[in-house]
Residue, then its C-alpha position, 0 to 999 in steps of 0.5 A: m438459290i441462297s440455301n444450295t450455297i451455304d453448306q458450302e459456306i459453311k465448309k470453307a469458315m470451317l477450313a479457315k478456322n473463320d468463327a465470324q463468318l462460321r456463326g453467320l452463316r450458321a443464324i442462316k442455315a438455323a432460320i432457313l431450316l425452321a422456315k421450310t420446317e414449318k407448319g403449313a411452308s412449302e418443301e422449297l423456299t422462295e427466293e424472295t422468302e429467303l431474302k424475308i428471311l435474311q432481313k429479318l436477321i439482319k434486324q435482329r442482331k441491329e437491335s441487338a448491336d444498339i442494346y450492347k451499345q447502350q450498355n456499354r457491351e463492347d465485346l457482345y456488339k462486336v460479334e452483333e456486327e460481324e454476322i450483320e456483316v456475313i450476313n449482308q454478304f448475300l442479301p442483292k446491294q442496298l439502294d441509297r436513299g437516292e434511288v428508294e425516292a425514286i423508285i417511290a415516286d413510281v409506286i405512287k404515281q402507279s398507284g394513283a396515291m394522293s394523302v396519307k390515307d393511300m401509305g399502307k397501299v403504298i409501302g405494299m407496293a414499294n416493298k415489292a418493287l424493294a424486296g431485299k434491295a432496301d429497309g422497311k422502315l427506311i419504306a416507310e419514312i420515305v412513302k410518309e414523308k412523300l404523301a404527308 
């Protein structure tokens, strides 16, 4: 579980005076604490939920980094990229496009999907199969290509 190791990693980053690492770790800890205290949340988060939280953090930072890049704010862009790097350390290895395509082809075969009308069902199954291992945008793009 990610939440168990975060506190230890924060201590290491503080001792090493690594500000970038510390910022990223604190962002993870804050997001996990927020998820734990949300109304209706169970006491312990599942690993799948933690992975979703991390993916959401990365997505937010990528969007911010893109905006900063467009506005020529290299200083802020660099901060976002550093945090993305830290958060990525806690995610499973991301699969490349070929590996994702192979898994999605299996999912399509299992679901019996024939057309774009079945896209929602296939994306749902693919997201479960690829949880934390591939970006949702990439999954949707590949499913759309294969069902078109």
